TILO-105721 format. One record per residue (C-alpha): residue number from 1; x, y, z; residue in one letter. Coordinates in pm, whole numbers, plus 50000, padded with zeros to 5 digits. Layout:
BEGIN
+-----+-------+-------+-------+------+
! seq !    xx !    yy !    zz ! type !
+-----+-------+-------+-------+------+
! NUM !     X !     Y !     Z !    A !
...
+-----+-------+-------+-------+------+
***
This chain:
BEGIN
+-----+-------+-------+-------+------+
! seq !    xx !    yy !    zz ! type !
+-----+-------+-------+-------+------+
!   1 ! 50000 ! 50000 ! 50000 !    M !
!   2 ! 50111 ! 50356 ! 49930 !    I !
!   3 ! 50045 ! 50586 ! 50226 !    P !
!   4 ! 49857 ! 50910 ! 50174 !    S !
!   5 ! 50020 ! 51239 ! 50264 !    I !
!   6 ! 49809 ! 51241 ! 50580 !    E !
!   7 ! 49937 ! 50891 ! 50669 !    N !
!   8 ! 50294 ! 51011 ! 50617 !    C !
!   9 ! 50252 ! 51307 ! 50852 !    F !
!  10 ! 50078 ! 51085 ! 51106 !    S !
!  11 ! 50372 ! 50842 ! 51094 !    L !
!  12 ! 50612 ! 51132 ! 51141 !    M !
!  13 ! 50426 ! 51211 ! 51464 !    N !
!  14 ! 50409 ! 50848 ! 51575 !    T !
!  15 ! 50785 ! 50803 ! 51532 !    Y !
!  16 ! 50855 ! 51146 ! 51686 !    E !
!  17 ! 51039 ! 51282 ! 51384 !    M !
!  18 ! 51235 ! 51590 ! 51487 !    L !
!  19 ! 51113 ! 51920 ! 51337 !    K !
!  20 ! 51432 ! 51980 ! 51139 !    N !
!  21 ! 51417 ! 51629 ! 50988 !    I !
!  22 ! 51049 ! 51683 ! 50905 !    R !
!  23 ! 51130 ! 52014 ! 50730 !    A !
!  24 ! 51406 ! 51839 ! 50532 !    H !
!  25 ! 51167 ! 51558 ! 50435 !    S !
!  26 ! 50900 ! 51801 ! 50316 !    V !
!  27 ! 51152 ! 51984 ! 50097 !    M !
!  28 ! 51281 ! 51654 ! 49955 !    V !
!  29 ! 50918 ! 51568 ! 49874 !    A !
!  30 ! 50874 ! 51899 ! 49691 !    K !
!  31 ! 51184 ! 51838 ! 49480 !    V !
!  32 ! 51081 ! 51479 ! 49413 !    A !
!  33 ! 50727 ! 51586 ! 49322 !    S !
!  34 ! 50845 ! 51834 ! 49060 !    V !
!  35 ! 51070 ! 51572 ! 48907 !    M !
!  36 ! 50814 ! 51290 ! 48919 !    A !
!  37 ! 50545 ! 51505 ! 48757 !    R !
!  38 ! 50793 ! 51611 ! 48488 !    G !
!  39 ! 50897 ! 51255 ! 48413 !    L !
!  40 ! 50537 ! 51134 ! 48411 !    K !
!  41 ! 50454 ! 51421 ! 48173 !    G !
!  42 ! 50736 ! 51300 ! 47949 !    A !
!  43 ! 50555 ! 50967 ! 47918 !    G !
!  44 ! 50747 ! 50763 ! 48174 !    L !
!  45 ! 50583 ! 50512 ! 48406 !    D !
!  46 ! 50636 ! 50704 ! 48732 !    I !
!  47 ! 50394 ! 50718 ! 49025 !    S !
!  48 ! 50385 ! 51070 ! 49166 !    V !
!  49 ! 50199 ! 50946 ! 49473 !    K !
!  50 ! 50458 ! 50677 ! 49544 !    K !
!  51 ! 50743 ! 50924 ! 49491 !    T !
!  52 ! 50598 ! 51183 ! 49729 !    I !
!  53 ! 50522 ! 50922 ! 49998 !    A !
!  54 ! 50873 ! 50776 ! 49969 !    G !
!  55 ! 51026 ! 51122 ! 49992 !    A !
!  56 ! 50816 ! 51223 ! 50293 !    L !
!  57 ! 50912 ! 50905 ! 50478 !    L !
!  58 ! 51271 ! 50864 ! 50356 !    H !
!  59 ! 51407 ! 50977 ! 50697 !    D !
!  60 ! 51136 ! 50820 ! 50916 !    I !
!  61 ! 51404 ! 50614 ! 51092 !    G !
!  62 ! 51649 ! 50899 ! 51145 !    K !
!  63 ! 51531 ! 51025 ! 51485 !    T !
!  64 ! 51565 ! 50684 ! 51649 !    S !
!  65 ! 51899 ! 50621 ! 51476 !    S !
!  66 ! 52046 ! 50934 ! 51635 !    L !
!  67 ! 52039 ! 50750 ! 51968 !    N !
!  68 ! 52105 ! 50395 ! 51849 !    S !
!  69 ! 52364 ! 50461 ! 51580 !    G !
!  70 ! 52186 ! 50214 ! 51352 !    E !
!  71 ! 52136 ! 50265 ! 50977 !    D !
!  72 ! 51839 ! 50502 ! 50954 !    H !
!  73 ! 51754 ! 50390 ! 50600 !    A !
!  74 ! 51714 ! 50029 ! 50715 !    E !
!  75 ! 51516 ! 50138 ! 51022 !    I !
!  76 ! 51290 ! 50336 ! 50790 !    G !
!  77 ! 51248 ! 50041 ! 50554 !    R !
!  78 ! 51143 ! 49825 ! 50849 !    Q !
!  79 ! 50896 ! 50092 ! 50968 !    I !
!  80 ! 50740 ! 50097 ! 50621 !    C !
!  81 ! 50709 ! 49717 ! 50619 !    L !
!  82 ! 50560 ! 49712 ! 50970 !    Q !
!  83 ! 50297 ! 49962 ! 50857 !    N !
!  84 ! 50214 ! 49769 ! 50537 !    N !
!  85 ! 50373 ! 50030 ! 50310 !    F !
!  86 ! 50561 ! 49769 ! 50107 !    E !
!  87 ! 50542 ! 49977 ! 49789 !    E !
!  88 ! 50769 ! 50246 ! 49932 !    I !
!  89 ! 50990 ! 50036 ! 50163 !    A !
!  90 ! 51271 ! 50005 ! 49907 !    D !
!  91 ! 51255 ! 50376 ! 49827 !    I !
!  92 ! 51312 ! 50452 ! 50195 !    V !
!  93 ! 51567 ! 50173 ! 50236 !    G !
!  94 ! 51778 ! 50287 ! 49941 !    E !
!  95 ! 51758 ! 50665 ! 49971 !    H !
!  96 ! 52121 ! 50687 ! 50089 !    I !
!  97 ! 52277 ! 50423 ! 49864 !    R !
!  98 ! 52099 ! 50279 ! 49562 !    L !
!  99 ! 52131 ! 49903 ! 49549 !    A !
! 100 ! 51912 ! 49803 ! 49257 !    N !
! 101 ! 51912 ! 50047 ! 48966 !    Y !
! 102 ! 51999 ! 50075 ! 48601 !    S !
! 103 ! 52151 ! 50389 ! 48455 !    L !
! 104 ! 52035 ! 50275 ! 48111 !    N !
! 105 ! 51707 ! 50111 ! 48206 !    G !
! 106 ! 51372 ! 50187 ! 48359 !    R !
! 107 ! 51327 ! 50514 ! 48548 !    Y !
! 108 ! 51216 ! 50466 ! 48908 !    S !
! 109 ! 51071 ! 50653 ! 49202 !    E !
! 110 ! 51367 ! 50524 ! 49404 !    K !
! 111 ! 51614 ! 50711 ! 49180 !    E !
! 112 ! 51412 ! 51031 ! 49210 !    I !
! 113 ! 51406 ! 51023 ! 49591 !    V !
! 114 ! 51775 ! 50924 ! 49607 !    F !
! 115 ! 51859 ! 51227 ! 49391 !    Y !
! 116 ! 51616 ! 51468 ! 49559 !    A !
! 117 ! 51762 ! 51387 ! 49901 !    D !
! 118 ! 52109 ! 51479 ! 49775 !    K !
! 119 ! 51980 ! 51817 ! 49655 !    R !
! 120 ! 51840 ! 51924 ! 49994 !    V !
! 121 ! 52071 ! 52035 ! 50274 !    N !
! 122 ! 51863 ! 52072 ! 50589 !    H !
! 123 ! 51557 ! 52239 ! 50433 !    D !
! 124 ! 51730 ! 52431 ! 50151 !    K !
! 125 ! 51771 ! 52320 ! 49791 !    I !
! 126 ! 52140 ! 52323 ! 49697 !    V !
! 127 ! 52359 ! 52193 ! 49417 !    S !
! 128 ! 52511 ! 51846 ! 49436 !    L !
! 129 ! 52850 ! 52013 ! 49479 !    K !
! 130 ! 52728 ! 52210 ! 49785 !    E !
! 131 ! 52563 ! 51906 ! 49941 !    R !
! 132 ! 52875 ! 51695 ! 49887 !    L !
! 133 ! 53091 ! 51961 ! 50051 !    A !
! 134 ! 52858 ! 51969 ! 50352 !    Y !
! 135 ! 52860 ! 51590 ! 50391 !    L !
! 136 ! 53239 ! 51571 ! 50357 !    I !
! 137 ! 53278 ! 51842 ! 50621 !    E !
! 138 ! 53027 ! 51678 ! 50856 !    R !
! 139 ! 53112 ! 51310 ! 50811 !    Y !
! 140 ! 53442 ! 51308 ! 50620 !    G !
! 141 ! 53794 ! 51306 ! 50753 !    G !
! 142 ! 53827 ! 50980 ! 50560 !    N !
! 143 ! 53786 ! 50773 ! 50872 !    Q !
! 144 ! 53747 ! 50416 ! 50756 !    D !
! 145 ! 53725 ! 50539 ! 50396 !    G !
! 146 ! 53398 ! 50722 ! 50463 !    L !
! 147 ! 53495 ! 51029 ! 50260 !    E !
! 148 ! 53583 ! 50811 ! 49962 !    D !
! 149 ! 53249 ! 50628 ! 49996 !    A !
! 150 ! 53060 ! 50959 ! 50007 !    I !
! 151 ! 53241 ! 51081 ! 49695 !    R !
! 152 ! 53169 ! 50755 ! 49509 !    M !
! 153 ! 52801 ! 50780 ! 49607 !    N !
! 154 ! 52791 ! 51133 ! 49468 !    F !
! 155 ! 52950 ! 51012 ! 49145 !    D !
! 156 ! 52655 ! 50774 ! 49116 !    L !
! 157 ! 52419 ! 51058 ! 49204 !    C !
! 158 ! 52564 ! 51270 ! 48923 !    K !
! 159 ! 52504 ! 50981 ! 48682 !    A !
! 160 ! 52144 ! 50951 ! 48811 !    V !
! 161 ! 52106 ! 51327 ! 48764 !    E !
! 162 ! 52220 ! 51295 ! 48401 !    N !
! 163 ! 51975 ! 51011 ! 48344 !    K !
! 164 ! 51676 ! 51189 ! 48499 !    L !
! 165 ! 51733 ! 51524 ! 48334 !    F !
! 166 ! 51764 ! 51378 ! 47984 !    T !
! 167 ! 51386 ! 51330 ! 48001 !    R !
! 168 ! 51289 ! 51648 ! 48188 !    L !
! 169 ! 51215 ! 51976 ! 48010 !    D !
! 170 ! 51413 ! 52174 ! 48267 !    F !
! 171 ! 51767 ! 52147 ! 48400 !    G !
! 172 ! 51909 ! 52083 ! 48747 !    P !
! 173 ! 51971 ! 52456 ! 48791 !    E !
! 174 ! 51594 ! 52526 ! 48764 !    S !
! 175 ! 51495 ! 52273 ! 49028 !    L !
! 176 ! 51518 ! 52512 ! 49323 !    A !
! 177 ! 51286 ! 52774 ! 49175 !    S !
! 178 ! 51037 ! 52508 ! 49063 !    L !
! 179 ! 51032 ! 52319 ! 49393 !    A !
! 180 ! 51032 ! 52611 ! 49638 !    E !
! 181 ! 50663 ! 52682 ! 49579 !    N !
! 182 ! 50553 ! 52324 ! 49514 !    E !
! 183 ! 50243 ! 52239 ! 49716 !    D !
! 184 ! 50269 ! 51865 ! 49763 !    I !
! 185 ! 49932 ! 51844 ! 49934 !    E !
! 186 ! 49745 ! 51980 ! 49634 !    S !
! 187 ! 49948 ! 51781 ! 49380 !    T !
! 188 ! 49735 ! 51471 ! 49409 !    L !
! 189 ! 49496 ! 51482 ! 49697 !    Y !
+-----+-------+-------+-------+------+
***
């Protein structure tokens, strides 16, 4: 089942999502919505509803992971499964690192949310370069190769960006102005 926007906000309350994480998730959903609608308009088989729900809940496991140190994407995937939201569980589970994708194949909601998350720093839309710099500063230092892993993940994200924007009628530089005023609640419901 795909949760409604109301279900997503209810789950945010149930799992005590911190306000700053909630604001980030809403902005990721706005970015993802603009992209999903654009790709659907280009004739691709993309579910806008599924994309928005996955984006809203992509960090549903983050608050609890701050205390436990566990992988928040996996916690979020489990939360989705426990709540019978199987259709978005993989979107949530792979929003940090894509596991199953094809740069030359089918376009997916998972790729959109993965990319949208990398374009939002806190609750502001930024370039991939700015987001990478923030993550390197915050988590880098190359302890256990983490900085290298972050850079490799952003190389993949750049490839996903190239794939997605070949079918969109706007470029990555226009995303911020398009998404800032996106009203996700009136998009579908």
